[in-house]
C-alpha positions as CSV (number, residue, x, y, z in Angstrom):
1,M,70.7,115.1,141.2
2,G,67.3,113.6,141.4
3,R,64.6,113.8,138.8
4,D,62.8,116.6,140.6
5,G,66.0,118.7,140.9
6,S,66.8,117.6,144.5
7,T,70.3,116.3,145.3
8,T,70.9,112.8,146.6
9,A,73.7,111.4,148.6
10,S,74.6,107.8,149.5
11,F,74.3,106.7,153.1
12,L,75.4,103.5,154.9
13,I,72.4,102.2,156.9
14,C,73.2,100.3,160.1
15,R,71.0,98.8,162.9
16,D,71.9,99.0,166.6
17,D,69.6,98.2,169.5
18,G,66.5,98.7,167.4
19,R,67.6,102.0,165.8
20,L,68.4,102.5,162.2
21,C,71.2,104.9,161.6
22,A,72.4,106.4,158.3
23,F,76.1,107.5,158.1
24,A,77.1,109.7,155.1
25,L,79.0,107.4,152.8
26,A,81.6,110.1,152.3
27,D,82.5,109.7,156.0
28,V,82.7,105.8,155.9
29,I,86.0,104.1,155.3
30,E,84.9,100.4,155.6
31,T,82.8,97.9,157.6
32,M,84.4,94.9,159.2
33,R,84.0,92.1,161.8
34,P,84.8,93.3,165.3
35,L,88.3,93.1,166.6
36,P,89.4,92.8,170.2
37,I,88.9,95.9,172.3
38,H,91.3,97.2,174.9
39,S,89.3,99.1,177.5
40,L,90.6,102.4,178.9
41,Q,90.1,103.8,182.4
42,G,88.4,107.2,182.9
43,T,86.7,107.5,179.5
44,P,83.1,108.4,178.7
45,A,80.7,105.5,178.8
46,F,80.1,105.5,175.1
47,L,83.8,104.8,174.4
48,L,84.3,101.0,174.5
49,G,88.1,101.3,174.3
50,V,90.5,101.0,171.4
51,A,91.1,98.3,168.8
52,L,94.1,97.7,166.5
53,I,92.6,98.3,163.0
54,R,94.8,98.4,160.0
55,G,97.9,99.0,162.1
56,A,96.5,101.9,164.1
57,M,94.8,102.0,167.6
58,L,91.4,103.4,166.9
59,P,88.8,104.5,169.4
60,V,85.7,102.3,169.3
61,I,82.3,103.8,170.3
62,S,79.0,102.1,171.0
63,L,75.9,103.7,169.5
64,A,73.8,102.1,172.3
65,R,75.9,103.8,174.9
66,L,76.0,107.0,173.0
67,F,72.2,107.0,173.2
68,G,72.4,106.3,176.9
69,D,70.4,103.1,176.7
70,A,69.6,101.5,180.0
71,G,72.4,99.4,181.3
72,A,74.6,100.2,178.3
73,A,75.3,103.8,179.6
74,T,76.6,102.4,182.9
75,G,78.7,99.8,181.2
76,T,76.8,97.0,183.0
77,A,75.0,95.7,179.8
78,P,77.1,93.1,177.9
79,I,77.8,94.0,174.3
80,P,77.1,91.0,172.1
81,L,80.1,91.3,169.9
82,E,79.2,88.1,167.9
83,R,76.4,90.1,166.3
84,R,78.3,93.4,165.8
85,R,80.2,95.0,163.0
86,Y,82.5,97.9,163.1
87,V,82.0,100.9,160.8
88,T,85.2,102.9,160.5
89,L,84.6,106.6,159.9
90,R,86.8,109.4,158.7
91,L,87.2,112.3,161.2
92,G,89.4,114.7,159.2
93,R,92.9,113.0,159.3
94,R,91.9,110.5,162.0
95,H,89.6,107.5,162.1
96,I,87.2,106.0,164.6
97,A,85.2,102.8,164.7
98,V,81.6,102.6,165.6
99,A,80.2,99.2,166.9
100,V,76.8,98.4,165.4
101,Q,74.7,95.2,165.4
102,E,74.4,95.0,161.6
103,V,75.1,96.8,158.4
104,L,72.1,96.8,156.1
105,G,73.6,98.4,153.0
106,V,74.1,101.6,151.1
107,R,71.1,103.6,150.0
108,P,70.7,107.0,148.2
109,L,68.7,109.6,150.2
110,D,67.5,112.8,148.6
111,D,67.2,116.2,150.4
112,E,63.5,115.8,151.0
113,T,63.9,112.4,152.7
114,L,66.9,113.6,154.8
115,A,64.9,116.7,155.9
116,A,62.2,114.4,157.3
117,M,64.6,112.2,159.2
118,P,65.8,113.2,162.7
119,A,69.5,113.8,163.2
120,L,71.3,111.0,165.0
121,L,72.2,113.4,167.8
122,H,68.4,114.1,168.3
123,E,68.2,111.2,170.8
124,V,71.6,111.7,172.4
125,G,71.6,113.4,175.8
126,T,73.0,117.0,176.1
127,D,75.6,115.8,178.6
128,T,77.0,113.4,176.0
129,I,76.9,116.0,173.3
130,S,78.8,118.4,175.6
131,T,81.4,115.7,176.3
132,I,81.9,115.0,172.6
133,S,82.1,118.7,171.7
134,V,84.9,119.1,174.3
135,L,86.8,115.9,173.5
136,D,86.4,115.6,169.7
137,T,84.7,118.3,167.5
138,E,85.4,116.3,164.4
139,L,83.4,113.3,165.8
140,L,80.6,115.7,166.6
141,L,80.6,117.0,163.0
142,V,80.4,113.4,161.6
143,L,77.6,112.5,164.0
144,K,75.7,115.7,163.1
145,A,75.7,114.5,159.5
146,A,74.3,111.1,160.5
147,H,70.5,110.5,160.7
148,L,68.1,108.2,162.4
149,V,66.0,106.3,159.9
150,P,62.3,105.9,160.8
151,E,61.0,102.4,160.0
152,P,58.5,103.7,157.3
153,V,61.5,105.3,155.5
154,W,63.5,102.1,155.7
155,R,60.6,100.0,154.3
156,A,60.3,102.4,151.4
157,L,64.0,102.2,150.8
158,E,63.9,98.4,150.9
159,K,61.1,98.4,148.2
160,D,63.3,100.5,145.9
161,V,66.0,97.8,145.9
162,A,63.8,94.7,146.0
163,P,64.1,92.4,142.9
164,A,61.2,92.7,140.5
């Protein structure tokens, strides 16, 4: 609990295509270098395919495609894997990997800060949200708990951990 009585929770902060995203640390299993992806036919654009991670084939989603970024949504934009990391998330008993450009670290966020930050799904199209809700409600719940981090909030968080 914070000094003012508010509760705090830890979030993993990631950057992808200029967006800062915060995933609840309780949902994060690990971060890792990207592994080879095996693409699948007939899947939503945000699903890159599956990768063999810790002995299991896990779906790998792209945040850029989830947001429907130009080119990425159609699958025509290349995904620069050399700059990406995977964040594996817990979806109930299952796991999923999210491809991001970089992992910036873990930061505590209090209720007041979280309330001022838009939900990650705020910028995701309604068609994509509908698709996710039909295919994977547990993924939808994890994404609902994630937030977009505005640059001013990130700068304030960075000052809190800067060496004196």
